[in-house]
Every structure is written in structure tokens, then in C-alpha cells.
N, C-alpha and C positions, 0 to 999 in steps of 0.2 A: 468727371473729367476723363477723357480717353488717353491711353498711353500710346505714344507714337510707335509705328511699326518697327522702326530701328531699335527701340528699347526692348520690344518684345523679342526680336531676333537675338539680341545680346543676351537676354535672359535664357533663351533656349540653348545658346552655345556655352553656357556656364560650365566650366570644368570643375567637378567636385574633387579632383585630385586623388582618386582612388585607383590603386593598381594592386594586382596580386602579389602577396609577399608570404614567403614560407616562414614557419616558426612562430606565427602570431597566436595560434590556438594550441592548447595542449592536446596531445593524442594524434597529431598530424602524421607522425611516423607510423602509428598503429593503423590509421585509415589507409595510408599508402600500402601497407602490407596486406590489408584486407582486400583492397582493390586489385593488387597484383595477384593474390591468391584466387580471386574470382575470375580474373582473366586467364590464369593458368588452368583452372577448372574448366572454363569454356573451351579452351583450345584442346584439352584432353577429350572433352565430350564431342567436339567436332571430329577428332580423329576417329572415334568410335562410330559416329554417324556416317562418316565417309566410308569406312570399312563396310558397314552394313549396306549402305547404298550401292557400293560397287558390287557387293555380293548379290544383291537383288537384281542389279542390272545384268550381271553374268548369268544368273539363274534364269531370268526371264528370257534372255537371248538364246540360251541353249535348250530351253523347253518350249520355245515358241510362244511364251506368254508375253504378248505385246504390251499389255497393260503394266505388268511387272517390270518389263524392260524400260518403259517410259517413266515409271515411278522411280526406278533406280537412277536413271539419268537425271531426273529433276532433283532427287536427293543429293546426288554427287555435286551438281552445280550449286545447290543451296549450301552444302557443307563447305565447298571451296570458297564461296562468297563470305560465309561466316568466318572462315579462317582468315581470309583477307581483311575483313573488318576488325577482327580481334587483334591480329598482328599489327595493323596500321592504326589502331585506336589512339595510341599516344601521339603519333605523328600527325594524325588528322586534327586532334584537339590542339596540339602545339601550333599547327599551321593556321587554323582559324583564330586562335587566340592572338597570335602575332599579327594576323591580318586585321583583327578587330582593334588591336592597340594602335594601329596606324590611322584609324579614323579620327578625324579632328573636326 
């Protein structure tokens, strides 16, 4: 016996009633501290990478090393992008989580 299409669509649209909730698992505050520390470590590493890249860019420019200059520029752009991503990580996740919660 076949199931009508309307019944199958209703089954697909079933809401399990699950939503994120803090405090449900032990160690959540420890996990948040670990992730915050990893983010801070990444930001500090990006500052170092940016400083090295800018130094390579300047050295390549003043010595006529076009390859070093190009690599310094690429490194500076990548470091700036990484800093943007690390700084905006919480906002990006919050944005898409909010957007996902609006899907019905």
C-alpha cells in the first residue's frame, strides 16, 4: 500500500523540537574557555605572521627582490584575512545560527 505524497511531505516537515541550550552538559564553561584561548592564540600568531610578512615585503622592495616582495604582500593579505576571520568568528556563527533557526 503506497503512502500519499501529502503524508510524506508532512513526515519530512516534522519538527523534532531541538534547539541549542546552555548548561545542559558538564564542562561547557571549560570548553568555552578553551575555545577562547585558541582564538586568542590564533590572533597572536596572526600578529606575528603579519609582522614577518610586512618585513619580507619591505625587504623585498628595498633589495629589488620581486619574488620576496610578492610573497610578503601575499602573506600580509592572508594574515589580514585570518585576523578578520578570527575576530568575526563568533559573529559569523551567531549570524548563521540565527539564520538557520528561522528555517521552517
